[in-house]
C-alpha positions as CSV (number, residue, x, y, z in Angstrom):
1,M,0.0,0.0,0.0
2,V,1.4,3.3,-1.1
3,A,-0.4,5.3,1.7
4,P,-2.1,2.8,4.0
5,E,-3.6,5.6,6.2
6,T,-5.9,6.6,3.2
7,V,-7.1,3.0,2.3
8,H,-10.4,1.7,3.8
9,L,-10.6,-2.1,4.1
10,A,-13.6,-4.2,5.1
11,A,-13.1,-6.9,7.7
12,D,-13.4,-9.6,5.1
13,T,-11.2,-8.1,2.3
14,K,-8.9,-10.7,0.9
15,L,-5.7,-9.6,-0.8
16,G,-3.2,-11.8,-2.7
17,R,0.5,-11.4,-2.9
18,D,2.2,-8.5,-4.6
19,V,-1.0,-6.5,-4.8
20,V,-0.4,-2.7,-5.2
21,I,-3.0,-0.4,-3.6
22,E,-2.7,3.3,-4.4
23,P,-4.0,6.0,-2.0
24,F,-7.7,6.7,-1.3
25,V,-9.2,3.3,-2.2
26,V,-12.3,1.9,-0.5
27,F,-12.9,-1.8,-0.1
28,G,-16.5,-2.7,0.9
29,P,-17.5,-6.1,2.0
30,G,-16.9,-9.3,0.0
31,V,-13.9,-8.2,-2.1
32,V,-11.2,-10.7,-3.2
33,V,-8.1,-9.4,-5.0
34,E,-5.7,-12.0,-6.5
35,D,-1.9,-11.9,-6.8
36,G,-0.3,-9.1,-8.7
37,A,-3.3,-6.9,-9.2
38,V,-3.1,-3.1,-9.1
39,I,-5.9,-1.0,-7.6
40,R,-5.4,2.7,-8.5
41,S,-6.4,5.7,-6.5
42,F,-10.0,6.7,-5.8
43,S,-11.4,3.3,-6.7
44,H,-14.3,1.7,-4.8
45,L,-14.8,-2.1,-4.7
46,E,-17.6,-4.0,-3.1
47,G,-18.6,-7.6,-3.5
48,A,-16.1,-8.1,-6.4
49,H,-13.6,-10.6,-7.4
50,V,-10.4,-9.2,-9.1
51,G,-8.3,-11.7,-11.1
52,Q,-4.5,-12.1,-11.1
53,G,-2.6,-9.3,-12.8
54,T,-5.7,-7.1,-13.3
55,T,-5.5,-3.3,-13.1
56,I,-8.4,-1.3,-11.7
57,G,-8.8,2.5,-11.9
58,P,-8.2,5.2,-11.1
59,Y,-11.7,6.3,-10.2
60,A,-13.2,2.9,-11.1
61,R,-16.2,1.3,-9.3
62,L,-16.7,-2.4,-8.9
63,R,-20.2,-3.2,-7.6
64,P,-21.5,-6.5,-6.2
65,G,-21.2,-9.4,-8.6
66,A,-18.3,-8.0,-10.6
67,R,-16.1,-10.9,-11.6
68,L,-12.9,-10.1,-13.4
69,G,-10.5,-12.6,-15.0
70,A,-6.8,-12.4,-15.2
71,N,-5.0,-9.4,-16.8
72,V,-8.2,-7.4,-17.2
73,R,-8.0,-3.6,-17.4
74,I,-10.8,-1.5,-15.9
75,G,-9.9,2.1,-16.4
76,N,-11.0,5.5,-15.1
77,F,-14.7,6.2,-14.6
78,V,-15.7,2.6,-15.5
79,E,-18.4,1.0,-13.4
80,V,-19.0,-2.8,-13.4
81,K,-22.0,-4.5,-11.8
82,E,-23.1,-8.2,-11.9
83,S,-20.9,-8.9,-14.8
84,E,-18.2,-11.4,-15.7
85,I,-15.2,-10.0,-17.6
86,A,-13.0,-12.7,-19.1
87,D,-9.2,-12.8,-19.2
88,G,-7.5,-10.0,-21.1
89,A,-10.6,-7.9,-21.7
90,R,-10.4,-4.1,-21.4
91,A,-12.8,-1.2,-20.6
92,N,-10.4,1.7,-20.4
93,H,-12.6,4.6,-19.7
94,L,-16.1,6.1,-19.3
95,S,-18.2,2.9,-19.5
96,Y,-21.0,1.1,-17.6
97,I,-20.8,-2.7,-17.8
98,G,-23.8,-4.2,-16.1
99,D,-25.5,-7.5,-16.1
100,T,-23.5,-9.0,-18.9
101,T,-20.6,-11.2,-19.9
102,V,-17.6,-9.8,-21.8
103,G,-15.5,-12.3,-23.7
104,A,-11.7,-12.8,-23.5
105,G,-9.7,-10.1,-25.2
106,A,-12.7,-7.8,-25.8
107,N,-12.1,-4.1,-25.9
108,I,-15.0,-2.0,-24.6
109,G,-14.7,1.6,-26.0
110,A,-15.4,4.9,-24.2
111,G,-19.1,5.6,-23.6
112,T,-20.3,2.0,-23.9
113,I,-23.3,1.2,-21.8
114,T,-24.7,-2.3,-21.5
115,C,-28.5,-2.3,-21.0
116,N,-29.6,-5.8,-21.2
117,Y,-32.9,-5.3,-19.3
118,D,-34.2,-8.9,-20.0
119,W,-30.9,-10.4,-18.6
120,Y,-29.9,-11.8,-22.0
121,R,-26.1,-11.6,-21.7
122,Q,-23.1,-12.2,-23.9
123,A,-20.4,-10.3,-25.7
124,P,-18.1,-12.8,-27.4
125,D,-14.3,-13.2,-27.4
126,R,-12.3,-10.4,-29.1
127,D,-15.3,-8.1,-29.6
128,R,-14.7,-4.4,-30.4
129,R,-17.0,-1.6,-29.4
130,G,-16.6,2.1,-30.4
131,A,-17.9,5.2,-28.6
132,P,-20.6,5.8,-27.9
133,S,-22.5,2.5,-27.9
134,S,-25.5,1.4,-26.0
135,V,-26.0,-2.3,-26.2
136,P,-29.7,-3.2,-26.1
137,T,-31.4,-6.6,-25.9
138,P,-30.6,-8.7,-27.7
139,P,-27.0,-7.7,-28.2
140,W,-25.8,-8.1,-31.7
141,W,-22.2,-8.7,-30.8
142,R,-20.3,-11.3,-32.9
143,P,-16.6,-12.1,-32.9
144,S,-16.2,-10.9,-36.5
145,R,-17.9,-7.6,-36.1
146,W,-17.4,-4.2,-34.4
147,E,-19.6,-1.3,-33.9
148,T,-19.1,2.5,-33.9
149,A,-21.4,5.5,-33.9
150,P,-23.4,6.2,-36.0
151,M,-23.4,2.8,-37.8
152,W,-24.1,-0.5,-36.1
153,G,-22.5,-3.7,-37.1
154,R,-19.9,-2.4,-39.6
155,A,-17.6,-5.3,-40.6
156,R,-14.0,-5.1,-39.7
């Protein structure tokens, strides 16, 4: 911990080896952080599982049910709730990932909002999303396609 006096830990927080925690991070109940993860300043985690080698923040929020695989990157102003983000996926900035599954190696662009109100969930491996995107039900994500405003489903 860079500045332990500024970090708030819940009684049940579990941290792996070689975890780096920057100043002003809040850990709510039910957080597990695996080995080698980096939690950057001003991030808030609650009820989340952070995989090995994953980087969170700064200014990120992991809400209950966030399950992140190994080497995931959750950047600044990204919120994750009740979602599984597979190994190597990235959401670098300004996104809401809720109630969905993001495949391995996917890149979620700035301004992406998942809005799967009927709980149908899936974004495949190596998906690409441009800004701004709102992903309604059912999502049209396929491994060989990417989307960017204003066109949906433009082929790579």
